[in-house]
N, C-alpha and C positions, 0 to 999 in steps of 0.2 A: 181623812183623805180629801183632796180637792177634786171636785167634779170636773168633767171635761177631759180633754186630751192629756193634760199634764197632771200626773198623780203626785202626791206628796211623798218625798223620800226623807229619810233621817240620816244625817251625817254626824258621826261622832268625831269630835276633834278636841283641841285644847284652845283656851283663850291665850292670845299672845300679847295682851295689853300690859302684862308684867311678867316677871320671872316665875310666879307661882305655878303657871300652866294648869289652871283649873279645867276640869273636864266639862265640855259643853256638848249638848245634843242639839244640833241645828236641823230644823224642819224646813225643807225646801220644796217649793212648788214651781216648776218651770225654772226660771232664773231668779226667783224671789225668795228670800228668807221670810218665812211666815211665823216662826216661833223659835225661841231659844230657851232651853232648859238646862239645869245642871245635870250631869250624868250621875244617876244614882249609884252609889258605891264606888265612884272613882277615887283613886288614891289621894287626889287633891280636890277638895270640894269646898271652896270658899265663896262661891258665886252668890249665895243668898244675901250676903251683906256687902258685897263689893260693888261700888258704883261703876267701876270700869267694865265689869261683866254683867251689869244689870241688863236684862233683855231689852228694855226700852232704849238704853244707850247704844247697845250693839246694833239694833235694828236701825236707829237713826244714823249711826256711822256708816252702815252698809248702804242704805237707800237715800242718803242725803242728796238733795239737788246741788249742794255746794261741793260735793266730792269731785275731785279731779278724776276724769275717766280717759284722758289722753295725754300724751307727752306735749309739754309746752316749753318754748324757749323765748326769752325776751330778746327781741331784735329792735334796736332803735326805740326803746321804751314801750314797745308793743308786744304782747304775748301772741306767739304764732304756733300753730300745731306743727310738730315735726315727727319724722319716722324714728323708729328704734335705731336704724342704721345711722341716720344723721346724728342722733343724740350720742350714740357710742363713739362715732368718729370725732365729734366735738370734744367729748370728755378725754378721749385718747390723745388728741392734739394738745389740749391744755396740760395734761399730765406730762407729755413729752417735753413741752416748753418749760414747765416748772423744773423738771429733772435736768434738762440741758443748762438752764440758767443758774440754778441754785444747788443742784445735787439731789440725790434721792432722799437724804435726811430732812429736806425741806418739807416733805409731806408727813403729816400726822393724821392717822386714822383714829378718830374719836367717835364713839357711839354712845348714845344716851340709853342704850339697852344693856342690861347686865347679862349678856349672852355668853358667859364663860362656859366651856365644856359642851358646846352645842355645835351642830353642823354649820350654822351661820358664822360662828367664830372661826372655825377651820377655814372657811372660804375667805373671810376677811384677812386672817393672818397669812394665808397663802398668797393673797394679792400683795400684801405688804412685803412678804419675802421676795416675790417675783420682781416687784418694783425696786426693792433694795432698801427699804426704810425699816428701822427697828421700832419706829414710833407708832405703836398700837396701844390704845387705851380705851377703857369703857368705864361706866359708872360702877360696874362690878369690881373692877380693880381699884377703884378709889374709895368706895365706902360700903357698898351693899354686902359683898361676900365677906369682907373682913369683919363687919358688924355681925353678920349671921354666924360666922365661924366662932367668933369670940363668945357670942351668946350661947351657942351650942356647947362649946367646951367648958365654959364657966358654970353654966346652970344645968348641964346635961339634959338639955331640952331642945327639941326641934328635930324634924326629919332630916335625913341626909339630903343634900342638895342634888336634885335630879336623880333620885333613886326610884324612878318610876318603871312600871312594867313596859315591855315593848309592845305597844298597842299596834 
């Protein structure tokens, strides 16, 4: 435990740096992460050899001085801080202009995360449906899940994708 007014607490979560979703035990004191450990006995536990979930890498990512901590918009070549309201208004206007000029199908939603069958995917697909574009794609639909599915079916090896307990 940390001495003083802020005691250390432990937060169990998963790593979201890839689709494996390894279990992580995050130690927090005040607003600082102090330690990261794998969750013992978690259904997915690949953190010991994974450079993405290495405690040092996660701590650096969380506490880096280079991490963006506010919304920025480039105006006349200069980055300026903006509010969430201004950012959302700007994005909404650009999306409206794109749709008016080129139609809804001009928008493609492509993500570098293979988040098929997750809440994030449902939100993204819902946005595409509301906007009117059928153009939704992710790396999961291009290579990850087809490779994983083929490997599982061919070799009868591998855990079912996202067959995790409800933590």
